[in-house]
FIKEMAR-591074 format. One record per residue (C-alpha): x, y, z; residue number from 0. Coordinates in nm, 3 decimals. Last residue first. Layout:
N
- X_Y_Z_NUM .
...
***
This chain:
369
- 0.702_-0.995_-3.823_368 .
- 0.427_-0.996_-3.553_367 .
- 0.074_-0.996_-3.671_366 .
- -0.139_-0.715_-3.473_365 .
- -0.420_-0.849_-3.227_364 .
- -0.693_-0.577_-3.203_363 .
- -0.753_-0.447_-2.883_362 .
- -1.008_-0.647_-2.629_361 .
- -1.329_-0.469_-2.566_360 .
- -1.456_-0.652_-2.244_359 .
- -1.133_-0.784_-2.119_358 .
- -0.963_-0.477_-2.205_357 .
- -1.159_-0.251_-2.023_356 .
- -1.165_-0.453_-1.707_355 .
- -0.783_-0.452_-1.747_354 .
- -0.779_-0.101_-1.802_353 .
- -0.946_-0.083_-1.443_352 .
- -1.281_0.099_-1.464_351 .
- -1.360_0.450_-1.380_350 .
- -1.498_0.551_-1.721_349 .
- -1.272_0.849_-1.731_348 .
- -0.974_0.649_-1.598_347 .
- -1.037_0.376_-1.842_346 .
- -1.083_0.579_-2.133_345 .
- -0.737_0.781_-2.029_344 .
- -0.578_0.421_-2.027_343 .
- -0.742_0.320_-2.347_342 .
- -0.610_0.651_-2.561_341 .
- -0.755_0.986_-2.593_340 .
- -0.567_1.159_-2.859_339 .
- -0.808_1.174_-3.174_338 .
- -0.626_0.884_-3.317_337 .
- -0.676_0.700_-3.017_336 .
- -1.067_0.776_-3.005_335 .
- -1.058_0.646_-3.342_334 .
- -0.902_0.326_-3.238_333 .
- -1.154_0.307_-2.937_332 .
- -1.465_0.332_-3.156_331 .
- -1.322_0.071_-3.384_330 .
- -1.277_-0.157_-3.088_329 .
- -1.638_-0.047_-2.980_328 .
- -1.822_-0.111_-3.275_327 .
- -1.620_-0.408_-3.369_326 .
- -1.851_-0.714_-3.225_325 .
- -1.727_-1.058_-3.366_324 .
- -1.938_-1.296_-3.561_323 .
- -1.778_-1.628_-3.474_322 .
- -1.515_-1.824_-3.689_321 .
- -1.674_-2.083_-3.905_320 .
- -1.625_-2.461_-3.823_319 .
- -1.643_-2.710_-4.125_318 .
- -1.924_-2.938_-4.113_317 .
- -2.073_-3.199_-3.869_316 .
- -2.266_-3.055_-3.584_315 .
- -2.129_-3.023_-3.240_314 .
- -2.310_-3.073_-2.914_313 .
- -2.620_-3.188_-3.048_312 .
- -2.452_-3.339_-3.305_311 .
- -2.319_-3.640_-3.087_310 .
- -2.456_-3.894_-3.341_309 .
- -2.733_-4.028_-3.090_308 .
- -2.819_-3.670_-3.002_307 .
- -2.879_-3.583_-3.390_306 .
- -3.048_-3.892_-3.461_305 .
- -3.286_-3.846_-3.126_304 .
- -3.367_-3.477_-3.303_303 .
- -3.458_-3.654_-3.610_302 .
- -3.694_-3.891_-3.480_301 .
- -3.832_-3.638_-3.292_300 .
- -3.877_-3.430_-3.622_299 .
- -4.023_-3.702_-3.817_298 .
- -4.276_-3.789_-3.526_297 .
- -4.380_-3.421_-3.528_296 .
- -4.423_-3.402_-3.881_295 .
- -4.181_-3.192_-4.086_294 .
- -4.355_-2.902_-4.330_293 .
- -4.574_-2.824_-4.035_292 .
- -4.413_-2.438_-4.033_291 .
- -4.275_-2.520_-3.678_290 .
- -4.150_-2.878_-3.761_289 .
- -3.947_-2.740_-4.072_288 .
- -3.843_-2.434_-3.819_287 .
- -3.721_-2.685_-3.563_286 .
- -3.534_-2.891_-3.797_285 .
- -3.364_-2.589_-3.925_284 .
- -3.266_-2.467_-3.583_283 .
- -3.129_-2.807_-3.528_282 .
- -2.932_-2.816_-3.820_281 .
- -2.771_-2.496_-3.742_280 .
- -2.833_-2.161_-3.896_279 .
- -2.616_-1.950_-4.159_278 .
- -2.854_-1.973_-4.413_277 .
- -2.658_-2.103_-4.706_276 .
- -2.438_-2.350_-4.499_275 .
- -2.744_-2.451_-4.296_274 .
- -2.952_-2.515_-4.609_273 .
- -2.668_-2.720_-4.762_272 .
- -2.608_-2.942_-4.454_271 .
- -3.000_-2.985_-4.443_270 .
- -3.013_-3.106_-4.788_269 .
- -2.737_-3.360_-4.719_268 .
- -2.863_-3.446_-4.363_267 .
- -3.230_-3.530_-4.509_266 .
- -3.435_-3.597_-4.211_265 .
- -3.756_-3.595_-4.392_264 .
- -3.999_-3.309_-4.510_263 .
- -3.731_-3.103_-4.663_262 .
- -3.718_-2.724_-4.620_261 .
- -3.674_-2.526_-4.935_260 .
- -4.060_-2.444_-4.990_259 .
- -4.042_-2.307_-4.635_258 .
- -3.734_-2.102_-4.679_257 .
- -3.851_-1.752_-4.827_256 .
- -4.205_-1.703_-4.717_255 .
- -4.124_-1.833_-4.393_254 .
- -3.827_-1.622_-4.313_253 .
- -3.531_-1.824_-4.165_252 .
- -3.316_-1.565_-3.956_251 .
- -3.623_-1.322_-3.855_250 .
- -3.871_-1.594_-3.864_249 .
- -3.631_-1.835_-3.633_248 .
- -3.545_-1.541_-3.421_247 .
- -3.874_-1.419_-3.351_246 .
- -4.002_-1.785_-3.260_245 .
- -3.721_-1.809_-3.020_244 .
- -3.797_-1.480_-2.860_243 .
- -4.146_-1.562_-2.814_242 .
- -4.010_-1.897_-2.643_241 .
- -3.823_-1.718_-2.384_240 .
- -4.121_-1.468_-2.331_239 .
- -4.350_-1.783_-2.253_238 .
- -4.103_-1.955_-2.006_237 .
- -4.056_-1.630_-1.801_236 .
- -3.727_-1.497_-1.741_235 .
- -3.774_-1.124_-1.807_234 .
- -4.085_-0.898_-1.699_233 .
- -4.206_-0.731_-2.012_232 .
- -4.151_-0.386_-2.062_231 .
- -3.906_-0.369_-2.354_230 .
- -4.022_-0.695_-2.455_229 .
- -4.111_-0.720_-2.827_228 .
- -3.808_-0.534_-3.001_227 .
- -3.552_-0.559_-2.766_226 .
- -3.652_-0.924_-2.657_225 .
- -3.636_-1.013_-3.032_224 .
- -3.285_-0.879_-3.079_223 .
- -3.187_-1.096_-2.806_222 .
- -3.322_-1.402_-3.007_221 .
- -3.168_-1.288_-3.335_220 .
- -2.819_-1.275_-3.176_219 .
- -2.872_-1.606_-2.964_218 .
- -2.959_-1.760_-3.343_217 .
- -2.607_-1.609_-3.487_216 .
- -2.457_-1.751_-3.179_215 .
- -2.588_-2.100_-3.251_214 .
- -2.469_-2.106_-3.599_213 .
- -2.107_-1.956_-3.535_212 .
- -2.051_-2.198_-3.226_211 .
- -1.774_-2.074_-2.960_210 .
- -2.016_-2.110_-2.679_209 .
- -1.747_-2.008_-2.437_208 .
- -1.766_-1.653_-2.408_207 .
- -2.169_-1.613_-2.351_206 .
- -2.273_-1.296_-2.561_205 .
- -2.393_-0.967_-2.422_204 .
- -2.637_-0.755_-2.638_203 .
- -2.681_-0.406_-2.495_202 .
- -2.958_-0.120_-2.560_201 .
- -2.799_0.205_-2.557_200 .
- -2.918_0.516_-2.373_199 .
- -3.043_0.373_-2.164_198 .
- -3.056_0.006_-2.111_197 .
- -3.273_-0.222_-2.281_196 .
- -3.040_-0.514_-2.169_195 .
- -3.004_-0.851_-2.348_194 .
- -2.850_-1.205_-2.259_193 .
- -2.646_-1.466_-2.398_192 .
- -2.620_-1.799_-2.142_191 .
- -2.426_-1.748_-1.821_190 .
- -2.199_-2.023_-1.741_189 .
- -1.921_-1.884_-1.913_188 .
- -1.890_-1.549_-1.692_187 .
- -1.526_-1.598_-1.571_186 .
- -1.423_-1.618_-1.960_185 .
- -1.511_-1.241_-1.985_184 .
- -1.860_-1.149_-2.182_183 .
- -1.879_-1.104_-2.570_182 .
- -2.014_-0.761_-2.601_181 .
- -2.250_-0.612_-2.858_180 .
- -2.386_-0.236_-2.793_179 .
- -2.692_-0.170_-3.018_178 .
- -2.635_0.148_-3.226_177 .
- -2.833_0.023_-3.534_176 .
- -2.526_-0.066_-3.741_175 .
- -2.401_-0.278_-3.433_174 .
- -2.722_-0.511_-3.459_173 .
- -2.646_-0.587_-3.817_172 .
- -2.270_-0.605_-3.773_171 .
- -2.381_-0.909_-3.495_170 .
- -2.609_-1.075_-3.737_169 .
- -2.377_-1.065_-4.058_168 .
- -2.509_-1.192_-4.367_167 .
- -2.903_-1.256_-4.312_166 .
- -3.012_-1.501_-4.514_165 .
- -3.284_-1.401_-4.780_164 .
- -3.477_-1.078_-4.887_163 .
- -3.295_-0.744_-4.881_162 .
- -3.196_-0.441_-4.683_161 .
- -3.280_-0.588_-4.335_160 .
- -3.319_-0.382_-4.041_159 .
- -3.709_-0.209_-4.105_158 .
- -3.844_-0.474_-4.321_157 .
- -3.672_-0.766_-4.100_156 .
- -3.806_-0.594_-3.766_155 .
- -4.152_-0.564_-3.902_154 .
- -4.146_-0.960_-4.048_153 .
- -3.971_-1.033_-3.661_152 .
- -4.255_-0.860_-3.481_151 .
- -4.540_-1.034_-3.701_150 .
- -4.385_-1.371_-3.611_149 .
- -4.357_-1.267_-3.253_148 .
- -4.714_-1.141_-3.239_147 .
- -4.906_-1.461_-3.434_146 .
- -5.042_-1.632_-3.131_145 .
- -4.924_-1.920_-2.934_144 .
- -4.852_-1.839_-2.592_143 .
- -4.949_-1.465_-2.578_142 .
- -4.876_-1.428_-2.196_141 .
- -4.598_-1.139_-2.236_140 .
- -4.798_-0.954_-2.460_139 .
- -4.584_-0.852_-2.800_138 .
- -4.471_-0.497_-2.821_137 .
- -4.355_-0.393_-3.175_136 .
- -4.041_-0.159_-3.135_135 .
- -3.813_-0.087_-3.384_134 .
- -3.452_-0.032_-3.316_133 .
- -3.257_0.252_-3.437_132 .
- -3.000_0.360_-3.164_131 .
- -2.771_0.639_-3.357_130 .
- -2.467_0.515_-3.497_129 .
- -2.180_0.617_-3.267_128 .
- -1.981_0.959_-3.241_127 .
- -1.668_0.965_-3.099_126 .
- -1.499_1.191_-2.775_125 .
- -1.776_1.199_-2.545_124 .
- -1.952_0.899_-2.678_123 .
- -1.632_0.698_-2.550_122 .
- -1.665_0.756_-2.223_121 .
- -2.043_0.698_-2.214_120 .
- -1.967_0.331_-2.395_119 .
- -1.716_0.251_-2.122_118 .
- -1.951_0.347_-1.846_117 .
- -2.226_0.126_-2.031_116 .
- -1.965_-0.177_-2.027_115 .
- -1.940_-0.104_-1.636_114 .
- -2.276_-0.181_-1.622_113 .
- -2.267_-0.498_-1.861_112 .
- -1.956_-0.596_-1.646_111 .
- -2.187_-0.600_-1.342_110 .
- -2.495_-0.772_-1.491_109 .
- -2.242_-1.094_-1.583_108 .
- -2.151_-1.091_-1.209_107 .
- -2.484_-1.055_-1.089_106 .
- -2.612_-1.356_-1.307_105 .
- -2.323_-1.558_-1.183_104 .
- -2.396_-1.480_-0.797_103 .
- -2.767_-1.522_-0.905_102 .
- -2.700_-1.884_-0.983_101 .
- -2.736_-2.015_-1.339_100 .
- -2.925_-2.292_-1.503_99 .
- -3.249_-2.207_-1.331_98 .
- -3.274_-1.835_-1.436_97 .
- -3.298_-1.961_-1.795_96 .
- -3.233_-1.740_-2.123_95 .
- -3.176_-1.411_-1.915_94 .
- -3.348_-1.095_-2.015_93 .
- -3.214_-0.795_-1.828_92 .
- -3.345_-0.489_-1.643_91 .
- -3.524_-0.697_-1.346_90 .
- -3.219_-0.877_-1.306_89 .
- -3.013_-0.620_-1.154_88 .
- -2.794_-0.309_-1.308_87 .
- -2.591_-0.152_-1.028_86 .
- -2.427_0.206_-1.041_85 .
- -2.717_0.413_-1.148_84 .
- -2.566_0.750_-1.156_83 .
- -2.195_0.772_-1.175_82 .
- -2.141_1.035_-0.947_81 .
- -2.011_0.881_-0.603_80 .
- -1.622_0.762_-0.585_79 .
- -1.571_0.385_-0.507_78 .
- -1.369_0.314_-0.832_77 .
- -1.139_0.597_-0.716_76 .
- -1.024_0.343_-0.471_75 .
- -0.872_0.190_-0.791_74 .
- -0.967_-0.164_-0.843_73 .
- -0.870_-0.546_-0.798_72 .
- -1.164_-0.638_-0.569_71 .
- -0.931_-0.725_-0.238_70 .
- -0.700_-0.433_-0.309_69 .
- -0.982_-0.198_-0.340_68 .
- -1.148_-0.356_-0.020_67 .
- -0.810_-0.314_0.135_66 .
- -0.769_0.035_0.059_65 .
- -1.161_0.105_0.190_64 .
- -1.047_-0.035_0.542_63 .
- -0.761_0.189_0.557_62 .
- -0.964_0.509_0.472_61 .
- -1.248_0.371_0.713_60 .
- -1.572_0.228_0.553_59 .
- -1.896_0.422_0.583_58 .
- -2.165_0.295_0.778_57 .
- -2.546_0.254_0.696_56 .
- -2.503_0.309_0.323_55 .
- -2.647_-0.057_0.222_54 .
- -2.313_-0.177_0.094_53 .
- -2.098_-0.035_0.391_52 .
- -2.374_-0.218_0.624_51 .
- -2.354_-0.541_0.442_50 .
- -1.971_-0.552_0.424_49 .
- -1.972_-0.505_0.829_48 .
- -2.250_-0.769_0.854_47 .
- -2.016_-1.034_0.638_46 .
- -1.726_-0.960_0.911_45 .
- -1.391_-0.845_0.838_44 .
- -1.055_-0.925_0.778_43 .
- -1.008_-0.818_0.417_42 .
- -1.021_-1.115_0.252_41 .
- -1.277_-1.268_0.519_40 .
- -1.512_-1.003_0.460_39 .
- -1.518_-1.037_0.062_38 .
- -1.580_-1.387_0.094_37 .
- -1.864_-1.342_0.329_36 .
- -2.025_-1.087_0.081_35 .
- -2.041_-1.322_-0.167_34 .
- -1.805_-1.262_-0.462_33 .
- -1.801_-1.302_-0.820_32 .
- -1.549_-1.016_-0.892_31 .
- -1.788_-0.765_-1.068_30 .
- -2.040_-0.844_-0.795_29 .
- -1.803_-0.725_-0.542_28 .
- -1.717_-0.408_-0.747_27 .
- -2.065_-0.346_-0.809_26 .
- -2.174_-0.374_-0.454_25 .
- -1.877_-0.132_-0.352_24 .
- -2.026_0.101_-0.647_23 .
- -2.350_0.112_-0.449_22 .
- -2.209_0.232_-0.144_21 .
- -2.079_0.542_-0.291_20 .
- -1.779_0.676_-0.111_19 .
- -1.682_1.037_-0.178_18 .
- -1.554_1.117_0.170_17 .
- -1.383_0.756_0.188_16 .
- -1.229_0.831_-0.154_15 .
- -1.058_1.141_-0.035_14 .
- -0.883_0.931_0.251_13 .
- -0.817_0.662_0.001_12 .
- -0.637_0.875_-0.219_11 .
- -0.446_1.054_0.058_10 .
- -0.541_1.401_0.212_9 .
- -0.528_1.301_0.564_8 .
- -0.323_0.972_0.574_7 .
- -0.551_0.674_0.474_6 .
- -0.296_0.422_0.372_5 .
- -0.340_0.510_-0.020_4 .
- -0.119_0.789_-0.068_3 .
- 0.174_0.644_0.131_2 .
- 0.124_0.346_-0.091_1 .
- 0.002_0.023_0.009_0 .
***
């Protein structure tokens, strides 16, 4: 601990104590995926004390604040007040399944979403981003089998896609409409893709471990469905998630364009060709054939059993494709650097660590000579 952080009058920790924002401590703890008792043990205090700091009941001493900063891997300035809402919670995000992940894991993913928003805000001070242009087509969250999701997908395609046929690049399409797309850090690999209708920019967060081009594209269309249909819907319900799946299927594989091409039987050669053409998995094509009544229910079930028996549910046959990676924030940082604002300055402005900034927005790798 340096002399400037040890709590002496005028030191950084002493100043940070005066400007302490309890929600920023909650944010930092969630960012590191820690429970209150784990953080308490790391700095030699009690979970009750951590709870009181986070609730704003008590303010930590300058020495305790320095210990918190060290344990959480953030500068003491991270805890300063003045950055508006400090924490996103599950009420703001459409998670695919609330049962497959713990609250700690979801809180960590949301904490990364929160600092991604701070990074975007710092960038927007020096770089002009595409305007947010996402159509809204609300669908009632209780509509189980109605036409709402299909109509919403058709309206979204009419507004967003330049031509009929396959969507060439889902991530690029999202970014071109002002949506922030982030690949989450490896520590959040159990959290599936999710979306946040955040102000001023919506965000789509991708799972870091999926590594599957076709499924990632479906994830992107699924999360777009939430942004288009579910701005006011309570996240997490099975009906809402099914609506987003139906939206994604129509958005990526419009009935008008694909129905006649879908096979009535499990024709794997035909399915592989359609997979390559439309950029969707064979499982998604089978699902589409079933929902459009091209394929009978028993045929669909037998085909899915074959996928499982051959191990294709985990990895389908065919050459892999590189993932669609987001580039908007990377390019924005490069433009900012040309204008004289480098990554270190952006991290300081956003009040995040340089390491966290690089995790969320990795610099382009340049080949070595």
